[in-house]
N, C-alpha and C positions, 0 to 999 in steps of 0.2 A: 555538308550540306545542312542549312539550319531548318528548323522545323516548318517556317514559313514556305521555304522552297520544296520541301516534302509535300505540303498541303497543295501548293499550286501545281506540282506535277501531278499528284493524284486527282486534282479537279480537272485537268486537262484530259485524263484518262476517263473520268467520269462522262465529260462531255463527249468524248468519243463513244462511250457505251450508250449513251442516250441517243446519239446522232444514230447508232447502228440500230438500237431497237426501233426507232421510229421508222428509219429507212427500210427496214426489212418488214415491219407492218406496213408500209405504204406499199411496197412492191408486192406484198401478199394481196393486197386488193386490187391489184392490175393484172394479174396473171391469169391465164386460162386453166393451167394445169393444177388440178387439185394436189398432186405431188409436190410441186414447187410452192404452192400455197403452204402446205404442212411444213415443207423445209424452212420456208421464210419465217413462220411463225416460231417455229422452234429456235431459230437463231435470234429472233427478236426477243424471246423469253431469256434465252441465254445471256444477252446482252443486259436486258434489264436486271437479271441476278447479279452480274459483274458490275453495274453501278451501285446496286445496293450495298455489296460487299466493300466496294471503294469507299462510299460514303460513310460507312460505319468506322473505316479505318481513319478518315479525315476528322470524325467526330472524337475518336479515341485520341487523337493528337491535339485536340483543342480547337479544330478550325470548323468554319461553316462550309459543309459540302455544296457543290453546285447541284442544281435540282432541274435545270433545264438545258437542253442541248445548245449547241454553239450556232452562231450565225452562218458559218459556212455549211454545217450540217443541215440547217433549214434550207439553204440554196439548193443544197444536194438533193434533198427530198423533192423539191418543186421541181427540179430537173427531171427526177424519176418519173414523177406523175405526168409531166408534159410530154417527155419522149414517150412514155408508153401509150398515150393517147394519139400522138403523131405517127408513130409506126404501126405496121400491119402486124408485127410480131411482139406483143407486149411481153411475151414471156423472154424472147431474147434481150429485149432491151432492159428488163429488170435484172437478168443475170448479169448483163455488161455493167450496169450502174451498181449492182450490189458487189461485184468483184472490185470495182473502182472504189467503193467505200471500204472496202476490207483492206486494199491496198494502203490506204490512208490511216486505218487502224493499225495495220502492221507497223507503219513508220512512227506512229506515236508510241507504241509500246516499245519498239526499239529504242527510240530517244530515252524513254523512261527508264530501261534496263541499263543504259550507260551512266546514268545518275548514281551518286553515292547514297543510295536509300538505306533506312534502317533495315537489318535482316527480316524482321517480321512483315514489313512492307514489301521489300523485294520479293518474298516468299510470294505474295499475293500477286503482285505484278509479273512475275516469271510464270506462274500457274496460268493466269489470264493470257498471257502472250502465247503460251501453247495453245490454248484454246482458240485465239484469234487466228492463228496459223491453220489449225484443223479447219476452221470455217472457210477461211479463205480457200484452201485447197479443195473443199467440198465445192464451193460455189463455182470456183473455176472448171472443176471437172463437170458440173452439171451444164455451166456455159459451153464447154467444148462439145460435150454430148449432144446438146441441144442444136447447137451450130451444124454438126455433121449430119443431123437429120432433116434440116431444112434446105 
C-alpha cells in the first residue's frame, strides 16, 4: 500500500470520527435523559480524540488531514434531529440512530484493518476499532434496555 493510499484510508476514518462526534453531540441535544446525554457527550469526546490522533498520523505521513465530516454523515445527523422531533420518544430515536452510526463506523474500521497499513498506523487503527466496538456494544445495550422499559 503506498503512502497516498494510507492517507486516504486514514482520512476516511477521520470522517467517520468527525461524523460520530457530531452525531453524538446532536443526539445529546435531543434526549430527555440526563444519563443518555452524559453518555452521548462522552462518546462525542472520544470520537473527537480519535479524529485528532488520526489527523496527527496523516500529518506525520506528509498528508493533509480531513477536518470536516462527510456528506453522508451530515445527512445522518439531519435524520437524527428530524426523527427526534417527529417521534414521541426522542431517547429511543437517538439510541436507534446512534447504533446505526456505530454500525457504519465498525464497517469502516473493519475495512481499514484489512488494508496493508504500516505497523504504527495499524496499531492506532486497531486500538480505535476496539473502542468503536465498545461504543457500539454500549449503545446497543442502552437501546435494548430503553426499549424494554417503554
